[in-house]
C-alpha positions in Angstrom: 0.0 0.0 0.0 1.3 3.5 -0.8 1.1 6.4 1.5 -1.6 8.0 -0.7 -3.7 4.8 -0.6 -3.4 4.8 3.2 -4.5 8.4 3.4 -7.5 7.7 1.3 -8.4 4.7 3.5 -8.1 6.9 6.6 -10.3 9.6 5.0 -13.0 7.0 4.1 -13.0 5.6 7.7 -13.0 9.1 9.2 -16.0 10.1 7.0 -18.0 7.2 8.4 -17.0 7.6 12.0 -19.3 8.6 14.7 -17.6 11.6 16.4 -20.4 12.5 18.7 -19.0 13.2 22.2 -15.6 14.3 20.8 -15.2 18.0 21.1 -11.6 18.4 19.9 -9.0 15.9 19.0 -5.8 16.5 16.9 -3.5 13.6 16.2 -0.5 13.6 14.0 0.3 10.2 12.4 3.9 9.5 11.4 4.2 6.5 9.1 7.8 5.2 9.1 9.6 3.3 6.4 10.9 4.6 3.1 7.4 5.1 1.6 5.9 6.6 4.7 4.8 10.1 5.5 3.0 12.3 7.9 -0.7 13.3 8.1 -3.1 14.5 10.8 -6.6 13.7 11.9 -8.5 16.5 13.5 -12.0 16.4 15.1 -13.2 20.0 15.5 -16.6 21.6 15.4 -18.4 18.4 14.6 -16.2 17.7 11.5 -13.3 15.3 10.8 -10.4 16.6 8.7 -7.6 14.3 7.4 -4.7 16.2 5.8 -1.2 15.2 4.7 0.6 17.8 6.9 2.2 18.1 10.3 0.0 19.5 13.0 2.0 21.6 15.5 -0.7 22.2 18.1 -1.7 18.5 18.4 -2.8 16.5 21.4 -0.3 13.8 20.5 1.6 12.2 17.7 1.6 8.5 16.9 4.4 6.7 15.0 4.0 3.3 13.4 5.1 1.2 10.5 2.5 1.3 7.6 1.7 -2.5 7.9 1.1 -2.1 11.7 -1.1 1.0 11.2 -3.1 -0.9 8.6 -3.7 -3.8 11.0 -4.8 -1.2 13.6 -7.3 0.3 11.1 -8.6 -3.2 10.2 -9.0 -4.2 13.9 -6.3 -6.8 13.6 -4.0 -5.1 16.1 -5.1 -4.0 19.5 -3.8 -0.4 20.2 -2.8 -1.2 23.8 -0.8 -4.3 22.8 0.8 -2.3 20.0 1.8 0.4 22.5 3.2 -2.1 25.0 5.1 -4.1 22.4 6.6 -0.9 20.9 4.8 -1.1 17.5 3.0 2.1 18.4 4.9 5.0 19.8 3.1 8.0 21.3 4.5 11.5 21.8 2.0 13.5 24.0 -1.3 12.5 25.6 -1.6 8.7 25.5 -5.3 9.0 26.5 -5.9 11.0 23.3 -4.1 8.4 21.3 -6.4 5.7 22.7 -9.4 7.9 21.9 -8.1 8.3 18.4 -7.7 4.6 17.9 -11.3 4.0 19.0 -12.5 6.5 16.4 -10.7 4.9 13.5 -11.9 1.3 14.0 -13.8 -0.1 11.0 
């Protein structure tokens, strides 16, 4: 999967996600590996935005390999297990990272 395909997948999931009860959430996702990249997911004013940019005023940043992030999106990788085994790194508010992972489940 390319980075652009991953971004499209996240946008599709985000457009179908129930964000009721989430006032504000801004998470930057860093995908490692040579074909990786950076994007952010922002929940604000009842809308979800997914953009291929860094987000400086974020709640947290998560860093993962593309294959592991795909497993997380598909529900094949538990975010807590990913975090404890080092497959998911969080810089910032770990609680917000967990909230983010719940929003993106298919």
